[in-house]
C-alpha positions in Angstrom: 60.8 -31.5 -218.6 57.5 -31.3 -216.8 55.5 -34.2 -215.4 52.0 -34.3 -216.8 49.0 -36.2 -215.5 45.8 -36.8 -217.4 42.5 -37.5 -215.5 38.9 -37.9 -216.5 35.7 -37.0 -214.7 37.5 -35.0 -212.0 34.9 -32.2 -212.0 35.5 -31.3 -208.3 39.1 -30.4 -209.2 38.0 -28.1 -212.0 35.6 -26.4 -209.7 38.2 -25.8 -207.0 40.6 -24.6 -209.7 38.1 -22.0 -210.9 37.1 -21.0 -207.4 40.7 -20.3 -206.2 41.4 -18.4 -209.4 38.4 -16.1 -208.6 39.5 -15.6 -205.0 43.0 -14.7 -206.2 41.7 -12.0 -208.5 39.3 -10.4 -206.0 42.1 -8.8 -203.9 45.8 -8.1 -204.8 47.0 -9.3 -201.4 45.6 -12.9 -201.8 48.2 -14.2 -204.3 51.3 -12.9 -202.4 50.0 -14.4 -199.2 49.4 -17.7 -200.9 52.9 -17.5 -202.5 54.5 -17.0 -199.1 52.5 -19.6 -197.3 53.1 -22.2 -200.0 56.8 -21.3 -200.0 57.1 -21.7 -196.3 55.4 -25.1 -196.5 57.8 -26.2 -199.2 60.9 -25.1 -197.2 59.6 -26.9 -194.1 58.6 -30.0 -196.1 55.0 -30.0 -194.9 53.3 -30.0 -198.4 54.0 -33.6 -199.3 50.8 -35.6 -199.0 52.4 -38.9 -199.9 54.7 -38.6 -196.9 51.9 -38.0 -194.3 51.8 -34.2 -194.4 49.3 -31.8 -196.0 48.3 -31.6 -199.7 49.6 -28.5 -201.4 46.2 -26.9 -202.1 45.2 -27.1 -198.5 47.5 -24.1 -197.8 45.5 -22.0 -200.3 42.2 -23.0 -198.5 43.8 -22.0 -195.2 44.7 -18.5 -196.5 41.3 -17.9 -198.0 39.6 -19.1 -194.8 41.7 -16.7 -192.7 41.0 -13.7 -195.0 37.2 -14.5 -194.6 37.3 -14.8 -190.9 39.2 -11.6 -189.8 36.9 -8.9 -188.4 37.0 -6.8 -191.5 37.0 -9.6 -194.2 39.3 -9.3 -197.1 37.3 -11.9 -199.1 33.6 -12.8 -199.3 32.1 -16.3 -198.8 31.0 -17.1 -202.3 29.1 -20.3 -201.3 26.8 -18.2 -199.2 26.2 -15.5 -201.8 25.5 -17.8 -204.8 24.5 -21.2 -203.2 24.0 -24.0 -205.7 24.4 -21.7 -208.7 28.1 -21.3 -207.9 28.8 -24.8 -209.2 27.1 -24.0 -212.5 29.2 -20.8 -212.9 32.4 -22.7 -212.1 31.7 -25.7 -214.3 31.0 -23.5 -217.3 34.0 -21.3 -216.4 31.8 -18.2 -216.7 34.2 -15.3 -216.2 31.3 -12.9 -215.8 31.1 -14.2 -212.3 34.1 -12.1 -211.3 32.4 -8.9 -212.5 29.2 -9.9 -210.7 31.1 -10.4 -207.4 32.9 -7.1 -207.7 29.6 -5.3 -208.1 28.2 -6.6 -204.8 31.4 -6.9 -202.8 34.0 -4.4 -201.7 36.3 -5.0 -198.8 36.8 -2.3 -196.1 40.0 -3.9 -194.9 43.1 -1.8 -195.5 45.5 -3.9 -193.5 49.0 -4.1 -195.0 50.3 -7.3 -196.5 52.9 -7.7 -193.7 50.2 -7.4 -191.0 48.1 -10.0 -192.8 51.1 -12.3 -193.1 51.8 -12.2 -189.4 48.1 -12.6 -188.6 48.0 -15.7 -190.8 50.9 -17.3 -189.0 49.4 -16.4 -185.6 45.9 -17.7 -186.6 47.1 -21.2 -187.3 49.8 -21.5 -184.7 47.2 -22.0 -181.9 46.8 -25.7 -180.9 43.4 -25.1 -179.2 42.0 -23.1 -182.1 42.9 -25.9 -184.6 41.4 -28.6 -182.4 38.1 -26.8 -182.0 37.3 -25.4 -185.5 37.3 -26.6 -189.0 38.9 -24.7 -191.9 35.9 -24.1 -194.2 35.5 -21.5 -197.0 31.9 -22.4 -197.5 30.4 -20.3 -194.7 31.2 -17.3 -192.6 30.2 -19.0 -189.4 33.0 -20.8 -187.7 32.4 -24.5 -188.2 33.2 -26.6 -185.1 34.9 -30.0 -185.3 32.0 -31.5 -183.2 29.8 -30.9 -186.3 32.0 -33.3 -188.2 31.8 -36.2 -185.8 33.4 -38.7 -188.1 36.6 -36.6 -188.4 37.9 -37.5 -185.0 39.8 -35.2 -182.7 43.1 -33.2 -182.8 45.2 -32.5 -185.8 44.0 -30.3 -188.7 40.5 -30.4 -190.1 40.1 -28.7 -193.6 36.8 -29.2 -195.4 36.8 -29.7 -199.2 34.7 -26.9 -200.7 32.8 -29.2 -203.0 32.9 -32.5 -201.0 31.9 -31.6 -197.5 32.5 -35.2 -196.2 36.1 -35.0 -197.3 38.8 -33.8 -194.8 41.6 -32.5 -197.0 44.0 -32.8 -194.0 43.2 -36.5 -193.3 46.7 -37.4 -194.6 48.2 -36.0 -191.3 48.2 -39.4 -189.6 50.5 -38.7 -186.6 50.5 -36.2 -183.8 54.2 -35.6 -184.2 53.6 -34.4 -187.7 50.9 -32.1 -186.5 53.1 -30.7 -183.8 55.9 -30.3 -186.3 53.7 -28.1 -188.5 52.4 -26.0 -185.6 55.9 -25.5 -184.1 57.3 -24.3 -187.4 54.4 -21.9 -187.8 55.5 -20.5 -184.4 59.2 -20.4 -185.5 58.1 -18.4 -188.6 56.0 -16.1 -186.4 58.9 -15.3 -184.1 61.2 -14.8 -187.0 59.0 -12.3 -188.9 58.0 -10.5 -185.7 61.6 -9.5 -184.9 64.3 -7.7 -186.8 66.0 -10.1 -189.2 69.4 -9.2 -187.9 68.5 -9.5 -184.2 69.8 -12.4 -182.2 66.3 -13.6 -181.7 65.9 -14.6 -185.3 69.1 -16.5 -185.8 67.6 -19.8 -184.8 70.3 -22.0 -186.3 73.5 -20.2 -185.5 76.3 -22.0 -183.8 76.2 -21.3 -180.0 79.8 -22.2 -179.3 80.8 -18.6 -178.5 80.2 -16.7 -175.3 77.2 -18.1 -173.5 76.1 -14.7 -172.2 76.2 -13.3 -175.7 73.7 -15.8 -177.0 71.5 -16.1 -173.9 68.9 -13.7 -175.2 69.0 -15.6 -178.6 68.2 -18.9 -176.8 65.3 -17.2 -175.0 63.7 -15.9 -178.2 64.2 -19.3 -179.9 62.4 -21.1 -177.2 59.6 -18.5 -176.9 56.1 -19.1 -178.0 53.0 -17.0 -178.8 50.6 -16.9 -175.9 47.1 -18.2 -176.6 44.3 -15.8 -177.1 40.6 -16.1 -177.4 39.4 -18.3 -180.2 37.5 -15.7 -182.2 39.3 -14.7 -185.4 40.6 -11.2 -185.5 42.9 -9.0 -187.5 46.5 -8.8 -186.5 46.1 -5.1 -185.6 43.3 -5.7 -183.0 45.2 -7.4 -180.3 48.9 -7.7 -179.4 50.6 -11.1 -179.1 53.3 -11.0 -176.5 56.6 -12.7 -177.6 57.7 -13.8 -174.1 60.5 -16.1 -173.0 58.9 -19.3 -171.7 58.9 -23.0 -172.1 57.9 -24.2 -175.6 54.5 -25.7 -176.2 56.5 -28.5 -177.9 57.6 -29.6 -174.4 54.0 -29.6 -173.2 52.9 -31.7 -176.1 55.9 -33.9 -176.2 54.6 -36.4 -173.7 51.5 -37.1 -175.6 51.2 -40.5 -177.4 50.7 -40.5 -181.1 47.2 -41.2 -182.2 46.3 -44.1 -184.4 45.9 -43.5 -188.2 43.4 -40.8 -188.9 39.8 -41.3 -189.8 39.4 -42.8 -193.2 36.6 -42.0 -195.5 35.0 -44.6 -197.6 36.3 -42.9 -200.8 39.8 -42.2 -199.5 42.4 -43.6 -201.9 45.7 -42.7 -200.2 47.2 -41.5 -203.5 48.1 -37.9 -204.2 44.9 -36.4 -205.5 44.7 -35.1 -209.0 43.0 -32.1 -207.5 46.3 -30.8 -206.2 48.1 -31.0 -209.6 45.5 -28.8 -211.2 45.4 -26.3 -208.4 49.2 -25.9 -207.9 49.4 -24.0 -211.1 47.3 -21.1 -209.8 49.6 -20.2 -207.0 52.8 -21.8 -208.4 55.7 -21.2 -206.1 58.5 -22.0 -208.6 58.0 -18.6 -210.2 58.6 -16.8 -206.9 61.7 -14.6 -206.8 62.9 -11.6 -205.0 61.1 -9.2 -207.3 57.7 -10.8 -206.6 58.2 -10.5 -202.9 59.2 -6.8 -203.1 56.5 -5.7 -205.5 53.8 -5.5 -202.8 54.6 -2.4 -200.8 57.7 -4.1 -199.5 55.6 -5.8 -196.9 56.8 -9.3 -197.6 60.5 -8.4 -197.1 60.1 -6.1 -194.1 56.9 -7.5 -192.7 55.8 -3.9 -191.8 55.1 -0.6 -193.5 56.4 1.7 -190.7 57.3 1.2 -187.1 55.2 3.0 -184.6 57.4 4.2 -181.8 56.2 5.2 -178.3 58.5 6.8 -175.7 58.2 8.6 -172.4 60.6 11.0 -170.6 61.3 8.6 -167.8 61.1 5.3 -169.7 64.1 3.1 -169.9 62.7 1.2 -173.0 60.6 1.9 -176.0 58.0 -0.7 -177.2 57.7 -0.9 -181.0 54.3 -2.1 -182.1 54.5 -3.8 -185.4 51.6 -5.8 -186.9 50.2 -6.4 -183.4 53.4 -7.9 -181.9 55.2 -6.4 -178.9 59.0 -6.2 -179.2 61.1 -4.5 -176.6 64.2 -2.6 -177.5 66.6 -1.3 -174.9 67.0 2.5 -175.0 69.1 4.7 -172.7 67.4 7.6 -171.0 67.8 10.8 -172.9 68.7 9.1 -176.2 65.2 8.2 -177.3 65.1 10.4 -180.4 68.4 9.2 -181.7 67.5 5.6 -181.0 64.2 6.0 -182.7 65.8 7.4 -185.8 68.3 4.7 -185.8 65.7 2.0 -185.4 63.6 3.5 -188.2 66.6 3.3 -190.6 67.3 -0.3 -189.5 63.7 -1.4 -190.2 63.6 0.2 -193.6 66.7 -1.7 -194.6 65.5 -5.0 -193.1 65.4 -8.0 -195.4 63.9 -11.4 -194.5 64.9 -14.7 -196.0 62.8 -17.6 -197.0 65.2 -20.5 -196.4 65.6 -23.4 -194.1 68.4 -21.8 -192.1 65.9 -19.5 -190.4 62.5 -21.3 -190.9 63.5 -24.9 -190.1 64.0 -26.2 -186.6 65.2 -29.8 -186.5 64.6 -32.6 -189.0 61.3 -33.3 -190.7 59.2 -36.2 -189.3 59.9 -39.6 -190.6 58.2 -40.5 -193.9 55.0 -42.5 -193.3 53.0 -44.3 -196.0 49.4 -43.1 -196.3 48.3 -46.5 -197.6 49.7 -49.1 -195.2 50.6 -46.8 -192.3 54.1 -48.0 -192.1 57.1 -45.7 -191.8 60.1 -45.6 -194.1 58.5 -45.4 -197.5 55.9 -43.5 -199.5 52.8 -44.8 -201.1 54.3 -45.1 -204.6 56.9 -47.6 -203.1 54.4 -49.5 -200.9 54.4 -53.3 -201.4 51.2 -53.9 -199.4 49.1 -53.7 -202.6 51.0 -55.9 -204.9 49.0 -58.2 -207.1 50.6 -61.3 -205.6 51.8 -61.0 -202.1 51.9 -64.7 -201.4 55.2 -65.9 -202.6 55.1 -69.4 -201.1 54.0 -71.9 -203.9 51.4 -74.5 -203.2 52.4 -78.2 -203.5 50.7 -80.4 -206.1 47.2 -81.5 -205.3 46.7 -85.3 -205.2 43.3 -86.8 -206.2 42.5 -87.9 -202.6 42.9 -84.3 -201.4 40.5 -83.1 -204.1 37.9 -85.6 -202.8 38.4 -84.3 -199.3 37.9 -80.7 -200.3 34.8 -81.6 -202.2 33.4 -83.4 -199.1 34.1 -80.3 -197.1 32.1 -78.2 -199.5 29.2 -80.6 -199.7 29.2 -80.8 -195.9 28.7 -77.0 -195.6 25.7 -77.2 -197.9 24.1 -80.2 -196.1 24.7 -78.8 -192.5 23.7 -75.2 -193.0 21.8 -74.9 -196.3 18.2 -74.0 -196.3 15.8 -76.9 -197.0 12.6 -76.8 -199.1 10.6 -77.1 -195.9 12.3 -74.0 -194.5 11.5 -72.1 -197.6 7.8 -73.1 -197.4 7.7 -72.0 -193.8 9.1 -68.6 -194.7 6.5 -68.2 -197.3 3.8 -69.0 -194.7 5.3 -66.4 -192.3 5.3 -63.9 -195.2 1.6 -64.4 -195.8 0.7 -64.3 -192.1 2.5 -61.0 -191.7 1.1 -59.5 -194.8 -2.4 -60.4 -193.7 -1.9 -58.5 -190.4 -0.3 -55.4 -192.1 -3.2 -55.2 -194.5 -5.6 -54.6 -191.6 -3.9 -51.2 -191.2 -2.5 -50.7 -194.7 -5.0 -52.3 -197.1 -2.9 -51.7 -200.2 0.4 -53.1 -198.8 2.1 -56.1 -200.4 5.2 -58.0 -199.1 7.8 -59.6 -201.3 10.5 -62.0 -200.1 14.0 -61.5 -201.4 17.6 -62.1 -200.4 19.0 -65.3 -199.1 15.6 -66.7 -198.4 14.9 -67.3 -202.1 18.1 -66.9 -204.0 19.5 -70.3 -203.3 22.3 -69.3 -200.8 20.2 -69.1 -197.6 21.0 -70.8 -194.3 18.6 -72.2 -191.8 18.0 -69.4 -189.3 19.2 -66.6 -191.5 17.4 -63.2 -191.6 14.2 -62.7 -193.5 14.5 -59.8 -196.0 11.1 -58.3 -197.1 10.2 -55.6 -199.4 6.9 -53.7 -199.1 5.1 -52.0 -202.0 1.7 -50.3 -202.3 -0.7 -51.3 -205.0 -1.2 -48.6 -207.6 1.5 -46.4 -206.3 5.1 -45.8 -207.5 8.1 -45.1 -205.3 8.1 -41.4 -206.2 4.4 -41.1 -205.2 5.1 -41.8 -201.5 7.3 -40.7 -198.6 9.2 -43.9 -197.8 10.5 -42.6 -194.5 7.0 -41.7 -193.2 5.7 -45.1 -194.3 8.6 -46.9 -192.6 7.7 -45.0 -189.3 4.0 -45.9 -189.8 4.9 -49.5 -190.4 7.0 -49.6 -187.3 4.0 -48.4 -185.2 1.9 -51.1 -186.8 4.4 -53.9 -186.0 4.6 -52.8 -182.4 0.9 -53.8 -182.0 1.6 -57.3 -183.4 2.2 -59.9 -180.7 4.6 -61.9 -182.9 7.0 -59.0 -183.4 9.4 -57.7 -180.8 12.5 -55.4 -180.8 11.1 -53.1 -183.5 13.6 -50.5 -184.6 13.0 -48.1 -187.5 16.2 -47.1 -189.2 15.4 -44.1 -191.3 18.8 -42.6 -191.7 20.2 -45.4 -193.9 20.5 -45.3 -197.7 17.6 -47.7 -197.8 15.2 -47.0 -194.8 14.2 -50.2 -193.1 12.3 -51.6 -190.1 14.2 -54.3 -188.2 12.3 -56.6 -185.8 12.4 -60.1 -184.3 9.7 -62.6 -185.5 8.8 -64.8 -182.5 7.1 -67.8 -184.2 9.9 -68.0 -186.8 12.6 -67.3 -184.2 14.6 -65.2 -186.7 15.3 -61.5 -187.3 13.6 -59.8 -190.2 13.6 -56.4 -191.9 11.2 -54.6 -194.2 12.2 -52.0 -196.8 10.1 -49.9 -199.1 10.1 -50.3 -202.9 13.5 -52.1 -203.0 12.6 -53.4 -206.4 16.2 -53.6 -207.7 17.0 -56.0 -204.8 14.2 -58.2 -206.1 15.9 -58.3 -209.5 19.2 -59.1 -207.9 17.6 -62.0 -206.1 16.2 -63.3 -209.3 19.6 -63.0 -211.1 21.4 -65.0 -208.4 18.6 -67.7 -208.3 19.0 -68.1 -212.1 22.7 -68.6 -211.8 22.0 -71.2 -209.1 19.7 -73.2 -211.4 22.3 -73.3 -214.1 24.8 -75.3 -212.2 24.3 -77.0 -208.8 28.0 -76.4 -207.9 27.2 -72.7 -207.6 25.0 -73.2 -204.6 27.5 -75.5 -202.9 30.4 -73.1 -203.4 28.2 -70.2 -202.2 27.3 -71.9 -199.0 31.0 -72.8 -198.4 32.0 -69.2 -199.0 29.4 -67.8 -196.7 30.4 -70.2 -193.9 34.0 -69.1 -194.4 33.4 -65.3 -194.2 30.9 -65.6 -191.3 33.4 -67.6 -189.2 36.1 -65.1 -189.9 33.7 -62.2 -189.2 34.3 -60.5 -192.5 30.8 -61.0 -194.0 28.7 -58.2 -192.4 28.6 -54.9 -194.3 27.0 -53.2 -191.3 30.2 -53.8 -189.4 32.6 -52.4 -192.0 33.3 -55.5 -194.1 31.7 -56.8 -197.3 28.1 -58.2 -197.4 27.3 -61.8 -198.3 25.9 -60.5 -201.6 29.2 -58.9 -202.4 31.1 -62.2 -201.8 28.5 -64.1 -204.0 29.2 -61.6 -206.8 33.0 -62.3 -206.4 32.2 -66.0 -206.7 30.1 -65.6 -209.8 32.8 -63.4 -211.4 35.4 -66.1 -210.7 33.2 -68.9 -212.2 32.7 -66.8 -215.3 36.4 -66.2 -215.7 37.3 -69.8 -215.1 38.7 -71.6 -218.1 36.6 -73.3 -219.2 33.9 -71.2 -217.6 31.4 -72.7 -215.2 28.8 -69.9 -215.7 27.8 -67.7 -218.7 27.4 -64.0 -218.5 23.6 -63.7 -218.7 23.6 -60.0 -219.4 25.6 -60.6 -222.6 23.4 -63.4 -224.0 21.4 -61.3 -226.6 21.3 -61.3 -230.4 20.3 -57.7 -231.0 22.9 -55.0 -231.6 22.1 -53.4 -228.3 21.2 -54.9 -224.9 17.4 -55.3 -224.4 15.8 -52.9 -221.9 14.0 -53.8 -218.7 14.0 -50.6 -216.6 13.4 -50.9 -212.9 13.9 -47.7 -210.8 15.8 -46.1 -213.7 18.2 -49.0 -214.1 18.3 -51.6 -216.9 17.8 -54.9 -215.1 17.6 -57.1 -218.2 19.3 -60.5 -218.2 18.7 -63.8 -220.1 16.4 -65.9 -217.9 15.1 -68.5 -220.4 16.8 -71.5 -218.8 14.9 -73.9 -221.1 16.6 -72.5 -224.2 19.9 -71.6 -222.5 21.6 -74.6 -224.3 21.2 -72.8 -227.6 23.1 -69.8 -226.3 25.8 -71.3 -224.2 27.3 -74.8 -223.6 28.7 -75.9 -220.2 32.1 -77.6 -220.6 33.7 -77.3 -217.1 33.8 -80.7 -215.3 36.0 -79.7 -212.2 35.0 -80.8 -208.8 33.7 -78.5 -206.1 37.0 -78.9 -204.2 39.1 -77.8 -207.2 36.8 -74.9 -207.8 36.9 -73.8 -204.2 40.7 -73.8 -204.1 40.7 -72.1 -207.5 38.5 -69.3 -206.0 41.0 -68.7 -203.2 43.9 -68.7 -205.6 42.2 -66.4 -208.0 41.7 -63.7 -205.4 45.2 -64.1 -203.9 47.3 -64.7 -207.0 45.6 -63.5 -210.2 43.0 -60.7 -209.5 44.5 -57.2 -209.9 42.9 -55.3 -207.0 44.6 -52.0 -208.0 43.3 -51.9 -211.6 40.3 -54.2 -212.0 36.7 -54.3 -210.8 34.8 -57.4 -209.9 32.1 -57.4 -212.6 29.5 -60.1 -213.5 27.9 -58.3 -216.5 31.0 -58.4 -218.8 33.3 -61.3 -219.6 36.2 -59.0 -220.4 38.0 -57.3 -217.6 36.5 -54.0 -216.3 39.1 -51.5 -215.1 38.7 -48.9 -212.3 39.7 -46.2 -214.8 36.6 -47.0 -216.9 34.4 -46.8 -213.8 36.3 -43.7 -212.5 36.7 -45.6 -209.2 40.2 -44.5 -208.0 40.0 -45.8 -204.5 42.2 -48.5 -202.9 39.2 -50.6 -201.9 38.1 -53.9 -203.3 35.8 -52.6 -206.1 32.7 -54.7 -206.8 30.2 -53.4 -209.3 26.5 -54.0 -208.7 25.1 -55.8 -211.8 22.2 -53.4 -212.2 23.0 -50.2 -210.3 26.2 -49.5 -212.1 27.3 -46.6 -210.0 27.1 -48.7 -206.8 30.5 -50.0 -205.5 29.8 -52.6 -202.9 33.3 -52.2 -201.5 33.2 -48.4 -201.2 32.8 -48.5 -197.4 35.9 -50.7 -196.8 38.7 -49.1 -194.9 42.3 -49.9 -195.8 42.7 -51.9 -192.6 39.7 -54.0 -193.5 40.9 -54.6 -197.0 44.2 -55.8 -195.6 42.4 -58.1 -193.1 40.2 -59.6 -195.8 43.1 -60.3 -198.1 45.2 -61.7 -195.3 42.3 -64.1 -194.4 42.0 -65.2 -198.0 45.8 -65.9 -198.2 45.8 -68.0 -195.0 42.7 -69.9 -196.3 44.6 -70.6 -199.6 47.4 -72.1 -197.5 45.0 -74.2 -195.4 42.9 -75.5 -198.3 45.8 -75.8 -200.7 48.1 -78.0 -198.6 47.6 -81.7 -198.6 48.6 -83.0 -195.1 48.5 -86.6 -193.8 47.1 -85.5 -190.4 43.8 -84.3 -191.8 41.0 -85.8 -189.5 38.9 -88.5 -191.1 35.8 -87.7 -189.0 33.4 -85.3 -190.8 32.9 -82.8 -187.9 36.6 -82.8 -187.0 37.6 -82.3 -190.6 35.3 -79.3 -190.8 36.8 -77.8 -187.7 40.3 -78.3 -189.1 39.7 -76.5 -192.4 37.6 -73.7 -190.9 39.9 -73.1 -187.9 39.1 -69.5 -187.2 42.2 -68.8 -185.2 44.4 -70.0 -188.0 42.4 -68.2 -190.8 42.5 -64.9 -189.0 45.9 -65.4 -187.5 44.4 -64.8 -184.1 43.3 -61.2 -184.9 39.9 -59.6 -184.7 38.6 -57.6 -187.7 39.3 -53.8 -187.4 36.5 -52.0 -185.6 37.8 -48.4 -185.7 34.6 -47.1 -187.4 32.1 -49.2 -185.5 29.5 -48.0 -183.0 30.4 -49.0 -179.4 26.7 -49.9 -178.7 25.6 -52.1 -181.6 28.9 -52.7 -183.4 27.6 -51.3 -186.7 29.1 -48.6 -188.9 27.5 -45.4 -190.2 26.9 -43.7 -186.8 28.4 -43.2 -183.4 27.2 -44.5 -180.0 25.3 -41.3 -179.2 23.4 -41.6 -182.5 22.7 -45.3 -182.2 19.0 -46.2 -182.8 19.3 -49.1 -180.3 20.8 -46.8 -177.7 18.1 -44.2 -178.3 15.3 -46.8 -177.9 16.9 -48.1 -174.7 17.3 -44.6 -173.4 13.7 -43.8 -174.3 12.5 -46.9 -172.5 14.5 -46.0 -169.4 13.1 -42.5 -169.4 9.6 -43.9 -169.7 10.1 -46.3 -166.8 11.6 -43.5 -164.8 8.7 -41.2 -165.5 6.2 -44.0 -164.7 8.0 -44.8 -161.5 8.0 -41.1 -160.6 4.3 -40.7 -161.2 3.6 -43.8 -159.2 5.7 -42.5 -156.2 4.0 -39.2 -156.5 0.5 -40.8 -156.4 1.6 -42.8 -153.4 2.8 -39.7 -151.6 -0.4 -37.9 -152.4 -2.5 -40.8 -151.1 -0.4 -41.0 -147.9 -0.7 -37.3 -147.4 -4.5 -37.4 -147.8 -4.7 -40.3 -145.4 -2.6 -38.5 -142.8 -4.7 -35.3 -143.1 -7.9 -37.3 -142.8 -6.7 -39.0 -139.6 -5.5 -35.7 -138.2 -8.8 -33.9 -138.9 -10.7 -36.9 -137.4 -8.5 -36.9 -134.3 -9.2 -33.2 -133.9 -13.0 -33.7 -133.8 -12.8 -36.5 -131.1 -13.1 -35.2 -127.6 -10.0 -35.7 -125.5 -11.7 -38.0 -123.1 -12.8 -40.4 -125.9 -9.4 -40.7 -127.7 -8.3 -44.4 -127.8 -5.3 -45.1 -125.7 -3.2 -46.1 -128.7 -3.7 -42.6 -130.1 -2.4 -40.9 -127.0 1.2 -39.8 -127.3 3.4 -41.3 -124.6 4.2 -38.0 -123.0 0.5 -37.2 -122.6 -0.5 -40.5 -120.9 -1.8 -39.8 -117.4 0.5 -40.9 -114.6 -2.3 -42.9 -112.9 -2.3 -45.4 -115.8 1.0 -46.8 -114.5 4.1 -48.0 -116.2 2.4 -51.2 -117.4 -0.6 -49.3 -118.9 1.8 -46.9 -120.6 3.8 -49.7 -122.1 0.7 -51.4 -123.3 -0.6 -48.2 -124.9 2.7 -47.6 -126.7 2.8 -51.1 -128.0 -0.7 -51.0 -129.3 -0.1 -47.7 -131.0 3.1 -49.1 -132.6 1.3 -52.2 -133.9 -1.5 -50.1 -135.4 1.0 -47.8 -137.1 2.9 -50.7 -138.5 -0.2 -51.8 -140.3 0.2 -48.9 -142.7 3.7 -49.9 -143.8 2.8 -53.0 -145.9 0.2 -50.9 -147.7 2.8 -48.4 -148.9 5.6 -50.8 -149.6 3.4 -53.4 -151.2 2.9 -51.3 -154.3 6.6 -50.5 -154.4 7.6 -54.2 -154.0 5.1 -55.1 -156.7 6.5 -52.4 -159.0 10.1 -53.6 -158.3 9.0 -57.2 -159.0 7.4 -56.0 -162.3 10.6 -54.2 -163.3 12.7 -57.2 -162.5 10.3 -59.4 -164.4 10.5 -57.1 -167.4 14.3 -57.0 -167.2 14.4 -60.8 -166.9 12.1 -61.1 -169.9 14.3 -58.7 -171.8 17.4 -60.7 -171.0 15.7 -63.9 -172.1 14.6 -62.3 -175.3 18.1 -61.0 -175.9 19.5 -64.5 -175.2 16.9 -66.0 -177.6 17.9 -63.5 -180.3 21.6 -64.4 -179.8 20.7 -68.1 -180.0 18.7 -67.4 -183.2 21.7 -65.7 -184.7 24.1 -68.4 -183.6 21.9 -71.0 -185.3 23.3 -69.7 -188.6 26.6 -71.3 -187.7 
């Protein structure tokens, strides 16, 4: 039987399916090339995505890319011809597109199928070419890997035609797999460039016979194709010499394997449904001998006709076939007979597609694309099981419940934001708003986030949202207003370290507020965030245990360094949603689902920025809708939270959701990734865990498991003192097992994700400041030199006007001092001249010393400011 797979919402796969079908029908040579390339991949076992090689449809993209890049293209670039309209044609499966393409496109390439096959093998068998360029069928221009900075270096880079951020070849995790593919491309190139019955193509024959007889065979087996220029070209343009030399595999053999490849936020590690749909277009199971011989015989002979060249005095004839040079020994005087014999031999040549001639050595060891371990595939991976912690917890005595409750209360008392702190932040808000209104009269600032949702800490950041009276979000350019706001804040004496981040999903201005001694950021029209803050504050007012547990959770994730989304982990907001979801699922529940408390057939509407942000907020009448029956202590709930996300919650199938009581599956959301999926309560398409890498997911879950062990084991040696007890339970070394969170995607300058060091806004501001200081210093030095030059010229002109008999002794050079002055007079004159000349030195160097002092003072001030910022951040914990 046949294995079937049903998917939903996979529009990209349908578009790729239609696109490849159209390319296959534009030229009769496309399908046979794809058949052969796909068959080669199957024989060499490099088309198995789950084992760490390439997905099957990537070979079709490679063929199309090659046929677009040769000097006389066989295929057009449809994305350049139709632009965005191409997607509409493909989604509607409009077959009139094929006729439209044929009217405007006609290839002038008459290269035989055999020549194209050899050119294809040669095109992708070059290490240097693969490491520089990206395989892309979206544009005729060769796309360089440097333009895809997040894709890393080395190995293949194949761009998805409809998802440009997706590297189709990202499953090739190890260098040895990459080298295995390239070397087998070269093996195939050597095999198809020689006569199939020649000794050079019998790569796997037993060499136990006469060594001299197989010496040439060994040389051909170890030969490689010399590298040419990187520009694509037809296989008839330039010859590739098949020479006996050391294999490139020996050159690359000493390189260490890279770490796991770059992982996109949406990478799921599974075999994509896209490949299942596409495989049917160029299915290789239907390939047989008749298929390979129906295309001018090119696939079996790899040539149409040999071109023979001979000379009267030559001792050999070079046969040029498909751009490859092959030497055949010919005796003098027998060139005609030898040529006829060779012609007959080539016409009867038959090539085989089997592992006896195309395989060299064993395939690389299987590597799981999810956990990165060798020896198993992703379907058999145990790293994502629902319950990985097999060690049961001992019974919890009452005294231990009281200790856990004290630990939770202590977190709230030590770090929670007081009412005085909230009032001070409101004052800072009004002061800043008053200043901004001097430059932007219609501006209004709104406080949101931890400062007013009930989960704030003393010293935590201040999150502000700016709106303009009488204007909607669509009426203004948020990025331009963010830049303007940054310039306004630079004039304010209470704001320092102003950085405008305009490339983020929500453009913001980050700065340090001096009188508050905290960092702050301002965003434009972030109205959904205001509703999120209001929702969390409502849940906090329903039950006081919510605030206590939220503070405990925030302390835990911050100490373990897994609570900062800008560094590749989850945000504090995401963890609070996980807590609310758990309290709603608890039996009996601690919290209601406020977005389900309505009596009408449909949910009421409260649209903000196109999203329904309605929830039940009438706390006075909440008792008529929902009754609280849970009486567990904070300690019991805290341990239950850790156990829920280590024993019960199904990360593979379910989504963390606070707007439904019933479980929400990933299939319903069409979120097929392996990340921790957390749905935003209002922006339903926003997955707060989408940016997590697999390494970070494993680190977070491991931390939760160790926390379950620490908080779930009653021990007699638990310290009695409050501070010592807190240190015992929140022992970071134990909770993280001594490891730091993964930072493979983080910027080396600021430690954030989303950009590299060369694009870091902090690095740019620092570099800009350094350039300004350098320019100012250069201008100052130039002014000093000009002043000194004018002074010297003035003195020189003045000296020229003074008669020689009236020149002061100190101005007379030593060699021009009259001899009658005597040695003592000469010495006195020189000393006086030296003293007067030295008077000019302090004038010149005083400015420089002052400038250096100013620079050092500025540097010292910057260091103190940085230290102050760090202390302000450390005040959180």
